[in-house]
C-alpha positions as CSV (number, residue, x, y, z in Angstrom):
1,M,-32.1,61.2,26.9
2,S,-30.7,58.6,25.4
3,H,-30.9,54.8,27.2
4,T,-28.2,53.2,26.1
5,K,-27.6,50.6,28.4
6,G,-30.5,48.9,28.5
7,T,-33.9,48.4,29.6
8,I,-34.9,47.7,33.9
9,G,-37.8,46.4,34.9
10,I,-38.6,47.2,38.1
11,L,-42.4,45.6,40.1
12,T,-44.2,45.0,43.6
13,G,-45.9,42.2,45.1
14,G,-47.9,40.2,47.7
15,G,-49.0,43.2,50.0
16,D,-49.1,46.8,50.3
17,V,-46.8,48.6,52.6
18,P,-45.9,52.8,52.9
19,G,-42.1,53.2,51.0
20,L,-42.6,51.4,48.1
21,N,-43.5,54.1,46.1
22,P,-40.4,56.3,46.9
23,A,-38.3,52.9,46.8
24,I,-39.6,53.1,42.8
25,R,-39.1,56.7,43.0
26,A,-35.1,55.4,43.7
27,I,-34.7,53.2,41.3
28,T,-35.7,55.1,37.6
29,Y,-34.3,58.9,38.9
30,R,-30.8,56.7,39.7
31,A,-31.5,54.4,36.5
32,R,-32.2,56.8,33.7
33,S,-29.2,59.4,34.9
34,E,-27.5,56.9,35.0
35,G,-29.0,56.4,30.6
36,Y,-31.1,53.2,31.4
37,R,-34.5,53.0,30.2
38,V,-36.9,51.9,33.4
39,V,-40.8,50.2,32.9
40,G,-42.3,49.3,35.6
41,I,-44.4,45.7,35.8
42,R,-47.9,46.6,36.9
43,R,-49.9,44.6,39.2
44,G,-46.3,42.5,40.9
45,W,-45.6,39.1,38.7
46,A,-49.5,39.1,37.6
47,G,-48.1,41.9,34.9
48,L,-45.7,39.1,33.2
49,V,-48.2,36.8,33.3
50,D,-50.7,38.7,31.9
51,Y,-48.7,40.4,29.1
52,S,-50.0,39.1,25.4
53,R,-46.9,39.6,22.7
54,E,-49.4,38.7,20.0
55,K,-49.0,42.0,17.6
56,G,-51.2,44.6,18.4
57,A,-52.0,43.8,22.0
58,D,-52.9,46.5,24.1
59,N,-49.9,46.2,27.4
60,S,-51.1,49.3,28.9
61,G,-52.3,47.5,31.8
62,N,-49.5,45.4,32.3
63,V,-46.0,47.9,31.9
64,I,-45.1,50.7,31.7
65,E,-43.1,53.0,31.0
66,L,-42.2,55.3,34.1
67,D,-39.7,59.0,34.2
68,Y,-39.0,61.4,36.4
69,A,-42.4,63.7,36.4
70,T,-44.4,59.9,37.2
71,V,-42.2,58.2,39.9
72,N,-41.6,62.3,41.5
73,R,-45.7,62.5,42.0
74,A,-46.2,58.9,43.5
75,A,-43.8,59.0,45.8
76,R,-45.1,61.3,47.9
77,T,-47.7,59.5,48.9
78,G,-48.0,55.6,50.5
79,G,-48.9,51.8,48.9
80,T,-47.7,51.2,45.1
81,F,-48.4,53.1,42.5
82,L,-47.3,49.9,39.9
83,H,-49.9,48.2,41.5
84,T,-50.0,44.4,42.9
85,S,-50.7,41.1,43.2
86,R,-50.0,37.9,45.0
87,T,-49.9,36.0,41.6
88,R,-47.2,33.0,41.7
89,P,-46.5,32.1,38.5
90,S,-45.2,28.7,39.0
91,H,-48.3,27.5,40.5
92,L,-50.6,28.9,38.8
93,P,-54.8,28.1,39.1
94,R,-56.2,27.1,35.1
95,A,-59.1,29.4,36.3
96,R,-56.2,32.3,36.3
97,V,-54.3,31.6,33.1
98,P,-54.4,33.8,30.7
99,E,-57.5,33.5,27.6
100,H,-54.7,33.8,25.3
101,L,-52.5,31.3,27.0
102,R,-55.4,28.5,27.5
103,D,-54.9,26.2,25.0
104,G,-51.1,25.7,25.9
105,Y,-52.2,25.1,30.0
106,R,-54.4,23.2,31.0
107,D,-53.3,21.8,34.1
108,E,-55.0,22.7,37.1
109,I,-51.6,23.6,38.4
110,N,-49.8,25.4,35.7
111,D,-46.2,26.4,35.6
112,L,-46.1,29.7,33.2
113,T,-42.2,30.3,33.7
114,P,-41.5,29.9,30.2
115,E,-44.1,32.7,29.8
116,V,-42.8,35.2,31.8
117,L,-38.9,34.1,30.8
118,A,-40.9,34.7,27.1
119,N,-42.6,37.6,27.8
120,L,-39.5,39.8,30.1
121,E,-37.3,38.9,26.6
122,H,-39.8,40.8,24.5
123,I,-40.4,44.1,26.7
124,G,-36.8,43.8,26.8
125,V,-35.5,43.7,29.7
126,D,-32.2,43.1,30.8
127,V,-32.5,43.3,34.5
128,L,-35.9,42.6,36.7
129,I,-35.6,44.7,40.1
130,P,-38.3,42.7,42.7
131,I,-39.6,44.3,45.8
132,G,-41.2,42.0,47.7
133,G,-41.1,39.4,50.9
134,D,-40.6,36.0,50.8
135,D,-43.1,34.9,48.3
136,T,-42.9,37.2,45.9
137,L,-38.6,36.9,46.1
138,S,-38.9,33.4,45.8
139,Y,-40.2,33.6,42.5
140,A,-37.5,35.9,41.8
141,H,-35.3,32.9,42.9
142,R,-36.0,31.1,40.7
143,L,-35.9,34.0,37.9
144,H,-32.5,34.1,39.0
145,R,-31.9,29.9,39.2
146,E,-33.1,30.5,34.9
147,G,-30.9,33.0,33.8
148,V,-31.9,36.7,35.2
149,P,-30.1,39.1,35.8
150,V,-32.2,39.6,39.2
151,V,-31.6,43.1,42.0
152,A,-34.6,42.0,45.2
153,I,-35.9,44.7,47.4
154,P,-36.7,43.3,50.0
155,K,-40.2,44.7,51.3
156,T,-42.7,43.6,54.1
157,M,-44.3,45.3,57.4
158,D,-43.2,41.7,59.4
159,N,-40.2,42.0,58.9
160,D,-39.3,38.5,58.1
161,V,-37.5,38.9,55.1
162,P,-34.6,36.3,56.5
163,G,-31.3,37.9,54.9
164,T,-31.8,41.3,56.8
165,D,-31.8,43.4,59.8
166,Y,-34.9,45.5,58.1
167,C,-37.7,45.4,55.2
168,I,-39.2,48.1,54.0
169,G,-42.8,48.8,55.7
170,F,-41.5,47.6,58.9
171,S,-41.1,50.9,61.1
172,T,-44.5,52.7,59.2
173,C,-46.2,49.8,60.9
174,V,-43.7,49.7,64.3
175,T,-45.1,53.8,64.9
176,R,-49.2,53.3,63.5
177,T,-49.0,50.8,65.9
178,I,-47.8,52.6,68.5
179,E,-50.4,55.8,67.7
180,L,-53.1,53.5,67.2
181,T,-53.3,51.3,70.8
182,H,-51.9,54.2,72.4
183,A,-55.1,56.3,71.0
184,L,-57.8,53.2,72.4
185,R,-56.4,53.3,75.5
186,T,-58.4,56.8,76.2
187,T,-62.0,54.0,75.8
188,A,-60.2,51.1,77.1
189,G,-59.3,52.9,80.2
190,S,-63.1,55.1,80.8
191,H,-64.7,51.6,80.5
192,E,-61.8,49.9,82.9
193,R,-61.5,47.5,80.0
194,F,-59.5,44.9,79.0
195,L,-57.2,46.1,75.7
196,V,-56.8,43.0,73.0
197,I,-54.9,44.6,69.6
198,E,-54.7,42.0,66.9
199,V,-52.0,42.7,64.3
200,F,-50.1,41.0,61.0
201,G,-47.1,39.2,61.6
202,R,-48.3,35.0,60.3
203,Y,-45.3,33.5,61.3
204,A,-42.8,36.3,63.4
205,G,-43.7,38.4,66.0
206,F,-41.3,41.4,65.7
207,T,-45.1,43.3,65.0
208,A,-46.1,42.9,68.4
209,L,-43.1,42.5,70.4
210,L,-41.4,46.1,69.6
211,P,-44.7,47.9,70.5
212,T,-45.3,46.4,73.8
213,M,-41.5,46.7,74.8
214,A,-41.9,50.6,73.4
215,G,-45.1,50.9,75.8
216,A,-48.1,50.1,74.1
217,A,-48.7,47.3,75.6
218,D,-48.4,44.9,79.2
219,R,-48.2,42.0,77.3
220,C,-48.2,40.7,73.9
221,L,-49.1,37.4,72.5
222,I,-46.4,35.4,69.2
223,P,-46.8,33.1,67.1
224,E,-43.1,31.9,68.3
225,V,-44.2,30.9,71.4
226,P,-47.8,28.8,72.2
227,F,-49.2,30.7,74.7
228,E,-52.0,29.6,78.1
229,L,-55.7,31.9,77.7
230,E,-55.6,31.3,81.7
231,H,-52.0,32.7,82.3
232,I,-52.7,35.6,80.3
233,A,-56.1,36.2,81.9
234,E,-54.5,36.2,85.3
235,L,-51.9,38.3,83.9
236,M,-53.7,40.9,82.4
237,S,-55.6,41.0,85.1
238,A,-52.5,41.7,87.6
239,D,-52.6,44.2,85.0
240,R,-55.2,45.7,85.5
241,R,-55.2,46.1,88.8
242,A,-52.3,47.9,89.2
243,N,-53.1,50.3,86.9
244,P,-54.7,53.4,88.4
245,S,-57.2,53.6,85.3
246,R,-57.8,49.9,85.6
247,Y,-57.4,48.4,82.0
248,S,-54.4,46.5,80.8
249,V,-53.7,46.1,76.9
250,C,-52.7,43.1,75.2
251,I,-51.2,43.1,71.3
252,V,-51.4,39.6,70.0
253,S,-50.1,38.4,66.7
254,E,-51.8,37.0,63.9
255,G,-50.6,33.6,64.1
256,A,-50.2,33.9,68.0
257,R,-51.5,29.9,68.5
258,V,-53.1,28.8,72.1
259,A,-51.4,26.6,73.6
260,G,-52.3,22.2,72.7
261,S,-53.8,23.8,69.1
262,E,-52.3,23.3,66.3
263,S,-53.0,25.2,64.0
264,M,-54.1,29.7,63.4
265,E,-56.6,31.5,63.5
266,F,-58.1,31.5,59.5
267,E,-61.0,33.6,58.5
268,S,-61.8,31.1,56.0
269,E,-60.8,27.6,54.2
270,E,-59.6,29.6,50.9
271,A,-55.5,29.9,50.0
272,D,-53.5,31.9,47.8
273,Q,-51.2,31.2,44.9
274,Y,-48.6,30.5,47.9
275,G,-50.3,28.0,50.6
276,H,-51.5,30.9,53.0
277,R,-54.9,30.9,53.9
278,K,-56.1,34.3,55.0
279,L,-55.5,34.6,59.1
280,G,-58.0,36.3,61.1
281,G,-59.6,35.8,64.6
282,I,-57.1,35.1,67.5
283,G,-57.8,38.4,69.3
284,D,-61.5,38.4,68.8
285,K,-61.0,34.8,70.7
286,V,-58.4,35.3,73.2
287,A,-60.9,38.7,74.3
288,A,-63.6,36.7,74.4
289,A,-61.7,34.4,77.0
290,L,-60.3,37.0,78.8
291,K,-64.1,37.7,79.3
292,E,-64.7,34.0,80.1
293,L,-62.4,33.6,82.3
294,S,-62.2,36.9,84.6
295,P,-64.0,36.4,87.4
296,R,-61.9,33.9,88.2
297,F,-59.2,35.7,89.5
298,N,-60.9,39.6,89.5
299,G,-62.9,38.1,92.9
300,G,-65.3,37.0,91.6
301,Q,-66.2,40.1,89.0
302,R,-66.7,40.1,84.8
303,V,-64.6,42.3,83.0
304,N,-65.7,43.8,79.8
305,V,-63.3,43.3,76.2
306,L,-62.6,46.1,73.5
307,S,-61.1,43.9,70.7
308,Q,-59.0,45.6,67.6
309,R,-57.3,43.8,65.3
310,L,-55.6,46.7,63.2
311,G,-55.6,44.9,59.7
312,Y,-54.6,47.7,56.7
313,L,-54.5,50.8,59.2
314,V,-51.1,50.0,59.8
315,R,-50.1,49.4,55.8
316,C,-51.9,52.3,54.5
317,G,-50.8,55.5,54.2
318,D,-47.9,57.8,53.9
319,P,-44.0,56.1,54.9
320,D,-43.2,57.9,58.1
321,A,-38.9,58.7,58.2
322,M,-36.9,55.8,58.5
323,D,-39.6,54.4,55.7
324,S,-38.9,57.3,52.6
325,I,-35.6,56.7,53.5
326,V,-34.2,53.1,54.0
327,P,-36.1,52.9,50.7
328,M,-33.9,55.7,49.3
329,A,-30.9,53.8,50.4
330,F,-32.2,50.5,48.9
331,G,-32.2,51.7,45.6
332,N,-29.6,53.3,45.1
333,L,-27.7,50.0,46.2
334,A,-29.9,47.9,43.9
335,L,-28.5,50.3,41.2
336,D,-24.8,50.6,42.3
337,L,-24.8,46.0,41.8
338,V,-26.7,46.6,38.5
339,L,-23.5,48.9,37.2
340,R,-21.4,46.4,38.6
341,G,-23.0,43.5,37.0
342,K,-23.5,42.0,40.3
343,Y,-26.4,40.2,40.3
344,G,-28.9,37.3,41.6
345,R,-28.1,39.9,45.2
346,L,-30.9,40.3,47.5
347,V,-30.1,44.4,49.3
348,N,-29.6,44.7,52.8
349,V,-29.1,46.1,56.5
350,R,-27.1,44.4,58.9
351,N,-25.8,45.7,61.8
352,G,-27.0,49.1,60.5
353,I,-24.5,48.9,57.3
354,Y,-25.6,48.9,54.1
355,D,-24.9,45.8,52.6
356,H,-26.4,42.8,50.0
357,V,-26.2,38.9,50.5
358,P,-27.2,36.4,47.3
359,V,-30.6,36.0,46.9
360,D,-30.4,32.9,47.9
361,V,-31.0,33.3,51.7
362,V,-35.0,33.7,51.1
363,V,-35.6,30.1,50.7
364,G,-33.4,29.1,52.7
365,R,-35.0,29.3,56.2
366,K,-37.6,31.6,58.0
367,K,-37.0,34.7,59.6
368,V,-38.8,34.5,63.6
369,V,-38.1,36.5,67.3
370,D,-35.0,34.8,69.2
371,A,-37.7,34.0,71.3
372,G,-35.2,32.3,73.9
373,R,-33.5,36.0,74.3
374,Y,-36.0,38.5,73.3
375,Y,-39.2,37.3,74.8
376,V,-40.1,36.1,78.5
377,A,-42.9,33.4,78.3
378,D,-43.5,32.9,80.8
379,R,-44.1,36.6,81.6
380,L,-45.3,37.2,78.2
381,R,-43.0,40.6,77.9
382,P,-40.0,41.4,75.8
383,A,-37.0,41.0,77.7
384,Y,-35.6,44.2,79.0
385,E,-32.3,43.7,79.1
386,S,-28.9,42.7,77.0
387,F,-28.9,46.2,74.8
388,A,-25.8,46.5,74.1
389,R,-24.4,47.2,70.7
390,Q,-28.2,45.6,69.0
391,P,-29.3,47.5,66.1
392,V,-31.7,50.4,66.1
393,F,-34.7,48.2,65.9
394,I,-33.3,45.1,68.5
395,M,-35.1,41.7,68.3
396,T,-34.7,42.3,64.7
397,S,-31.1,41.4,63.5
398,D,-30.9,38.6,61.2
399,V,-27.3,36.7,61.9
């Protein structure tokens, strides 16, 4: 087959989620059928940083040709066969600059965007389709401003990319959270304990609030609303007494904060190239407080706690139905835009309708839960009212 229309490059950045490989497949199938050559940029933006323009250089670790056979096999699996990274070319530490470029980039933090632009030209990429969250897509926006034809696809299980009601990976995350929380109930009930589940969600509480709304937990703690430890202990104790099996469940977003605390709970001081330190520990903090405070609300009896961080269990494995269908639609929508020569766009879902918006939206604001509408702060649980004309995932609408 001849490819006369040009070359489309695809990359995936940030955390892996189920649904990335189906998106890559959809783009590749449609693009090749329309007469395009398709290449995959490996390891997100890192592939464009590490690529060498030197004659005879081995770039097999940075760029691969994509064909029907390759993407068809991969589409049946989770994760991303193109691999991924959290590399940020505009803020690259000196130690991370590739060996062949170190003579020209000696600062502690370096902007390698000129190299990325030159590498895209050297590879022959005419249109770039990055798939990622707001960090990955913020650099896509930078390239758009530099003149690169970009069509972006939103991906993050936190569902917090602005401009879209839905991001690839969110449905599988919610599905797994519900399944795993229900599975852990058997142990919590057997031992009559509090069950505390920590889930991803740095700034937005969608991944804690929606499973709770679906019945996976009695209470949830989200980043948008600080909470009092005594209050959650009192509510969880009341839930436990009301349960014939004598246990209660709370889902905690990793970014949730105790009232009066100046920061979230972090695993370490080390930050990635986007300035994010790895979160973790708020679930254990809540669990420890529940155990310590439990005698106050349980007639002097201490209640033990089962604390579990779901972590990568909700982002690994195969995509569910939603994360198989939406990536297919996003990929084809991206090609519709390419064929129309309409660049600088983010494909999206708005009120159940596939559409697209300017990619600028990803750098304009944060997308978070409308806590005043969907969260009852004094009860630490979702609001179960006003469902008429809401999208399928309810509080995820981005208006």
